[in-house]
C-alpha positions in Angstrom: 96.0 84.0 90.9 99.2 85.4 92.4 99.0 88.4 90.0 95.2 88.8 90.4 95.4 88.8 94.2 98.0 91.6 94.0 95.9 93.5 91.5 92.8 93.2 93.7 95.1 94.3 96.6 95.8 97.5 94.7 92.2 98.5 94.7 91.5 97.3 98.3 93.1 100.4 99.6 92.3 103.3 102.0 92.3 105.7 99.0 89.6 103.6 97.4 87.6 103.6 100.6 88.0 107.4 100.8 86.9 107.7 97.2 83.7 105.8 97.9 83.0 107.9 101.0 83.6 111.1 98.9 81.1 109.9 96.4 78.6 108.8 99.0 78.8 112.1 100.9 77.8 114.0 97.7 75.6 111.5 95.8 72.8 109.1 96.4 73.7 105.4 96.7 72.5 104.6 93.2 74.2 107.7 91.7 77.5 106.6 93.3 77.0 103.0 92.1 76.5 104.3 88.6 79.6 106.4 88.8 81.7 103.5 90.1 80.4 101.2 87.4 81.1 103.5 84.5 84.5 104.3 86.0 85.4 100.6 86.5 84.4 99.8 82.9 86.6 102.6 81.6 89.5 101.5 83.7 89.0 97.9 82.7 89.1 98.7 79.0 92.4 100.7 79.4 94.0 98.0 81.6 93.1 95.2 79.2 94.2 97.1 76.1 97.7 97.9 77.4 97.9 94.8 79.5 97.6 92.5 76.5 100.5 94.4 74.9 102.6 93.8 78.0 101.6 90.1 78.2 102.6 89.5 74.6 105.9 91.3 74.8 106.9 90.7 78.4 108.1 94.3 79.0 107.2 96.9 81.7 105.2 99.9 80.7 108.0 102.5 80.5 110.3 100.3 78.4 107.4 99.1 76.2 106.7 102.7 75.4 109.8 102.9 73.2 108.1 100.8 70.5 104.4 101.8 71.1 104.4 105.4 70.0 106.7 107.2 72.4 110.2 106.4 71.2 113.4 106.5 73.3 113.0 110.0 74.6 109.2 109.8 74.9 109.4 106.6 77.0 111.9 108.4 79.2 109.4 111.2 79.8 106.6 108.6 80.3 108.8 106.7 82.9 109.4 109.9 84.7 105.7 110.9 84.9 104.8 107.3 86.0 107.4 107.6 88.7 106.1 111.0 89.9 102.5 109.7 89.9 103.3 106.5 91.8 105.4 108.5 94.3 102.4 110.8 94.8 100.2 107.8 95.4 102.7 106.4 97.9 102.4 109.7 99.8 98.6 109.6 99.7 98.4 106.1 101.1 101.1 106.5 103.7 99.5 109.8 104.8 96.1 108.2 105.3 97.6 105.4 107.3 99.6 107.8 109.4 96.4 109.7 110.3 94.7 106.5 111.4 97.6 105.4 113.6 97.8 108.9 115.1 94.1 108.7 116.0 94.4 105.3 117.5 97.5 105.7 119.6 97.3 109.4 120.5 101.0 109.2 121.1 102.7 110.6 118.0 101.4 113.0 115.3 100.4 111.7 111.9 103.6 112.9 110.1 105.8 110.9 112.3 103.7 107.7 111.8 103.9 108.4 108.1 107.7 108.5 108.2 107.8 105.2 110.1 105.5 103.5 107.6 107.3 104.9 104.7 110.6 103.4 105.8 109.0 99.9 106.4 107.3 99.8 103.0 110.5 100.9 101.3 112.4 98.0 102.8 109.8 95.4 101.6 109.6 96.8 98.1 113.4 96.8 97.8 113.4 93.1 98.5 111.2 92.3 95.5 108.0 90.6 94.2 108.0 87.6 96.5 107.8 89.7 99.7 105.2 91.8 98.0 103.0 88.8 97.1 103.0 87.4 100.7 102.1 90.9 102.0 99.1 90.9 99.7 98.0 87.4 100.8 97.8 88.5 104.4 96.5 92.1 104.0 93.6 91.7 101.5 91.5 89.3 103.6 92.3 91.2 106.8 91.1 94.5 105.2 87.9 93.0 103.8 87.1 91.6 107.3 87.7 95.1 108.8 85.3 96.7 106.3 82.6 94.1 107.0 83.0 94.8 110.7 82.8 98.6 110.3 79.6 98.3 108.3 77.9 95.9 110.7 78.9 97.8 113.8 78.6 101.4 112.7 75.7 101.5 110.2 72.4 100.8 112.0 70.2 100.3 108.9 72.1 99.4 105.7 68.9 99.2 103.7 67.9 102.7 104.6 71.2 104.1 103.3 70.3 102.8 99.8 67.3 105.2 99.6 68.7 108.1 101.7 69.7 111.4 100.1 73.3 112.6 99.9 74.4 113.9 103.4 76.8 116.5 101.9 77.2 119.0 99.1 76.1 117.5 95.7 78.7 116.0 93.3 77.9 115.9 89.6 78.0 112.6 87.6 80.7 113.7 85.3 82.9 114.9 88.2 82.2 111.6 90.0 83.3 109.5 87.0 86.4 111.6 86.7 87.3 110.9 90.3 86.7 107.2 89.9 88.9 107.0 86.8 91.5 109.1 88.4 91.6 106.9 91.4 93.2 104.0 89.4 94.1 105.3 85.9 97.8 105.1 86.8 97.4 101.5 87.8 95.5 100.8 84.6 98.1 102.4 82.3 101.0 100.6 84.0 99.2 97.2 83.7 102.1 95.8 81.6 104.2 95.9 84.8 101.9 93.1 86.1 100.5 91.6 83.0 103.9 90.6 81.6 103.9 87.8 84.1 100.7 86.2 82.7 100.7 83.2 80.4 97.8 84.1 78.1 95.6 87.1 77.1 92.6 85.5 78.8 94.6 85.7 82.1 94.9 89.5 81.5 91.1 89.8 81.2 90.4 87.6 84.2 92.9 89.5 86.3 91.4 92.8 85.3 87.8 91.9 86.1 88.8 90.3 89.4 91.3 93.0 90.4 89.9 96.3 89.1 86.2 95.9 88.5 85.4 93.8 91.6 87.8 96.0 93.7 86.2 99.3 92.6 82.7 98.0 93.4 83.5 96.2 96.7 85.6 98.8 98.4 84.0 101.9 96.8 80.5 100.8 97.8 81.6 100.2 101.4 82.8 103.8 101.5 79.4 104.9 100.1 77.5 103.0 102.7 79.6 104.4 105.5 79.2 107.9 104.3 75.4 107.6 104.1 75.1 105.7 107.4 77.4 108.0 109.4 76.9 111.2 107.5 80.7 111.8 107.1 83.4 111.3 104.5 86.1 110.9 107.2 86.6 107.2 106.9 90.0 107.4 108.6 88.3 108.8 111.7 85.7 106.0 111.6 88.4 103.3 111.4 90.3 105.0 114.2 87.2 105.2 116.5 85.8 101.7 115.7 88.7 99.5 114.6 91.0 100.3 117.5 94.4 98.6 117.5 93.2 95.8 115.3 91.9 98.2 112.7 95.2 100.1 112.9 97.2 96.9 112.3 95.1 96.0 109.3 95.5 99.5 107.9 99.3 99.2 108.2 99.3 95.9 106.3 97.1 97.4 103.6 99.4 100.3 103.1 102.3 97.9 102.9 100.5 95.9 100.2 99.6 98.8 97.9 102.6 101.0 98.4 105.2 98.3 97.5 103.7 98.2 94.0 103.8 102.0 93.8 107.5 102.0 94.6 108.2 99.1 92.2 106.5 100.8 89.2 108.1 104.2 90.1 111.6 102.6 90.3 111.1 100.8 86.9 110.1 104.1 85.3 113.1 105.9 86.7 115.5 103.2 85.6 114.2 103.6 82.1 114.4 107.4 82.4 118.1 107.4 83.4 119.0 104.9 80.7 117.2 106.8 77.9 118.4 110.3 78.9 121.8 109.8 80.4 122.7 106.2 79.2 123.4 105.4 82.9 122.6 102.1 84.5 121.2 102.4 88.0 120.2 99.7 90.5 116.5 99.3 90.9 116.7 98.5 94.6 118.6 101.7 95.2 116.1 103.7 93.2 113.3 102.2 95.2 114.9 103.5 98.4 115.2 107.0 96.9 111.6 107.0 95.7 110.5 105.7 99.1 112.2 108.5 100.9 110.5 111.1 98.5 107.1 109.5 98.9 107.5 109.5 102.7 108.3 113.2 102.7 105.2 113.9 100.7 103.1 111.9 103.1 104.6 113.8 106.1 104.0 117.1 104.3 100.3 116.3 103.9 99.7 115.5 100.2 96.6 113.5 101.3 94.8 116.9 101.8 95.1 117.4 98.0 93.5 114.0 97.2 90.6 115.2 95.0 92.8 117.6 93.0 95.4 114.8 92.5 92.8 112.4 91.1 91.4 115.0 88.6 95.0 115.7 87.3 95.7 112.0 86.9 92.4 111.4 85.2 93.4 113.7 82.4 97.1 113.2 82.0 97.2 109.3 81.8 94.4 108.2 79.5 96.2 109.6 76.4 99.1 107.3 77.1 96.9 104.2 76.8 95.2 105.7 73.7 98.6 106.2 72.0 100.0 102.8 72.9 96.8 101.0 71.8 96.7 103.0 68.5 100.3 102.2 67.7 100.3 98.5 68.6 96.9 97.5 67.2 96.2 99.9 64.4 99.1 101.9 63.0 101.8 99.2 63.7 104.7 101.5 62.7 107.1 99.6 65.0 105.1 96.5 65.8 106.9 94.2 63.4 110.3 95.2 65.0 109.2 94.2 68.5 107.4 91.0 67.4 110.2 89.8 65.1 112.7 89.8 67.9 110.7 87.9 70.6 111.5 86.9 73.3 114.3 89.5 73.0 113.8 93.2 72.2 114.9 95.1 69.1 118.5 96.4 69.2 117.3 99.9 68.4 114.3 102.1 69.0 113.0 105.4 67.5 114.8 108.2 69.3 111.6 110.3 69.5 108.2 110.7 67.8 107.4 114.3 67.3 103.7 113.6 66.6 103.4 112.0 70.1 105.0 114.9 71.7 102.1 117.0 70.4 99.3 114.5 70.6 99.8 113.7 74.3 99.4 117.2 75.8 96.9 118.4 73.2 94.6 115.4 74.0 94.9 116.0 77.8 94.1 119.7 77.5 91.2 119.3 75.0 89.8 116.3 77.0 89.5 118.6 80.0 88.1 121.7 78.3 85.6 120.2 75.8 82.1 121.2 76.8 80.7 117.7 76.3 81.5 114.2 77.4 83.7 113.0 80.3 87.3 114.3 80.5 89.1 110.9 80.8 87.1 109.4 77.9 87.6 112.5 75.8 91.4 112.6 76.3 91.8 108.8 75.6 89.6 108.9 72.4 91.3 112.0 71.1 94.8 110.6 71.6 93.8 107.3 69.9 92.1 109.2 67.0 94.9 111.7 66.5 97.6 109.1 66.6 95.8 106.9 64.0 95.3 110.0 61.8 99.0 110.8 62.1 99.9 107.3 61.1 97.6 107.4 58.1 99.1 110.8 57.0 102.6 109.3 57.4 103.6 111.8 60.0 105.3 109.3 62.2 108.4 108.8 60.1 110.1 111.9 61.3 112.5 110.1 63.6 116.1 109.1 64.2 117.4 105.8 65.4 119.2 105.1 68.6 120.7 101.9 70.0 118.9 100.4 73.0 120.9 99.5 76.0 120.5 95.8 76.0 121.7 95.3 79.5 119.0 97.6 80.9 116.4 95.8 78.8 117.5 92.4 80.1 117.5 93.6 83.7 113.9 95.0 83.2 112.8 91.7 81.7 114.3 89.7 84.5 112.8 91.9 87.1 
């Protein structure tokens, strides 16, 4: 329940509310519901597939990548990309909260509030998981109560919104599904960061259904209803006008709750990157501070205004990662025996790099986007899975060298 509550807390976020409002502004209620449902199912499949791997092996995503198709160098690149994506998410969430606080107080501009919030979140994330868990216990119920209040006070006829037309420019179904998957695909791919704390695979499934599927529906549909009822996609303005100081306080706690995990995953990815590339051990807490400063700068610079473009990019880049990891661990099994035979420890060595993966990852992402059929996230994931399995069957994964794994870094990651 501790992990599930934090997972649900990751989807009960301002960005998810903004996503729902974006869909509701350009789609009918039922169209938006269908897009949210399909997107939630896709995200759940990805999260369970890679989450089970993390639960079995007890390793975070970036480190696990060394034995699930990416190799030493590939996992370093994966860790760096995860860090960049999570830092971007940190900036989006902090920027949204800064806009709400600026609207409520009327004292300081949004960039200044973003700077203040960024510093506070960075301190909490640097202190570790226990502080993060308690933040989630407080923030999630408070945010749900605020959303209920907004719907009841601002939407005169909730029933009428179900049958009303889209108040804004139309959004196509495939585009909508891409936005939904992009909204949490990073969280789904880095599921091992959370799932490694679970006792059983069934816990991974329960946590995913409760945290991702329920979160996508609950928060996304509130955004849809608000967009239809008020005729706007500006949910931050609605919270500022209706929630007052109470709403602003709840928004702050929500940002604390989601952004601490963004910083933690980013720091784990960077620790793995520096170990793999430079063989340098760096302190996770210190990395968290650096990442927090970078994310705070992005928030103050206005990354939130690129929200839709950011989601589309993530929706294509990250699904191939899950496809490759699942294909290696469950089908090809080139290095699975190595990682299983050394449980609860990790192998002393890892493949330095896997040339096939270096090709499959970008090719799958590009083709998934440009194919004239299907949905881009699904296309890129299926392509990556199929291409990696084919490479394994054709014995194209043996072109590799061996490199010792820094055991101290591995043990620190496991302990974290």
